[in-house]
C-alpha angles and dihedrals in degrees: 000000000000092000091051091051091050091050094047095045098041092060093065102029126094123234093256115055113210133180090264090056090052090050093049093045111042093179088063093069092054090047092052092046091051091049091050089054094048102039135053123233089265092057096254122131111257093232091051090046091052091049091050091052092050091045091050091050091048091048091049091050091048090048091053091048090050092049090050091049092046092048091048090047092051094046091047091050092050092048092048091049090052092047092049092050096042100069095249120179093243096042092130093055091043089052089055089051090049090050091051090049091050091048091053091049093051092046092049102043106032120088112256123219117234125225118273129226091256091056090049090053090050091052097247096107093119093060112098120221121210133187094251097025091257115142134179089257090059091052093048093047091050091049093048092049092048100057095203094189088080092062099039093104094050091046093047092050091049091048090049090052091047092050091048090053090049090049090051089054092049093046091048087054093047094041105029123197112289094025101072093113095052116120126230093264091058089048091054088048089056090051090048090049090051090050090049090049090049090052090048090051089051091050092048090048090052090048090049091050090049090049091049090050092048091047090051090050092048091047089053090050091048089049089051092049091049089051090051090046091053089051090050091050090050090051091047091052091051091047090048089054089051092047091054091061096077090048092052090045091050092048089051090051091049092052090048092050092046089054090051090047091053090048090051090048089052090050089050092052091048090052091048091048092050094044102047109066136140094276096052096051096074091048091051091049090051089049089050090053092051091049092050090050090049090049091053091049091048091051091050090049089049090053091050091048090051090052089048090049091052089054092048096038095119095041107100104189095056096040095085092050091052091050091053092049090047092052091050091051091050090054091051091049093049091049091049092050092049092049092047092050092050093050091046091056090051 
């Protein structure tokens, strides 16, 4: 009936149910009330929810039982190993108990092989195969032949001694040497100090992680800068090669000009060689004599002019004319000296 109501109502209802929808559809309020009685707030059926709670409690109880059995099994095995290695009087019987315990562990925890089709055809399908050939019957037979109730007291005493030793180890860890007289408050302070130290370690670890991250980022930046620096160096090398071109061009021009200068010097020497011969030397010497005579006359005229200038030193109108004449005489003397020097070198 409820399912039919859901199908009939859901065909005409919107996705969101408001108060107006409940008013327009009276059957919706009864449907919602029935759903609230049947379902939990999470949408699970109440019967299913109850079964899940019971199953969780049962599983938790079974887990605790399994942990207790596993702990007892492990402690028993450790105690039996110590007894077998310690030269006990009943070492042989304890060894049999240890073997039975080991057989049960192998039979419980190793994967068992199932029967094959061939075995079923042969009629041995009921026989169980194991990895080491250990079956439950072998374990039960070993346990029946052992009679462990005879050694329960020895095993319990050994387990008690073992647990006392373990407790001494735990107590020595909780109350280390030199702190036996500490009260409970001091013990809690130690725990608080350990928690504080743990928090400090966590903070330092976070700082170290942050520093490692920053170092990685900085290394990436340095790598990028080195890459840019290498590009800049490459561009500088290319620019340096371009800047060397004018220098090479200038050096080439200098060599070219030096070659032309040497050619002109050769032409000059050829002209001099062709000009100065045996016929031109007497004429040049005569020209040198005339120039020397003219130089002597110019010096005499210069001396006369100086005497004349001394006489007319205080006469202003004629002073400028004398200066002009003096400068002209100096030019003639300089030209005569230059000509004489040139002819003397020849």
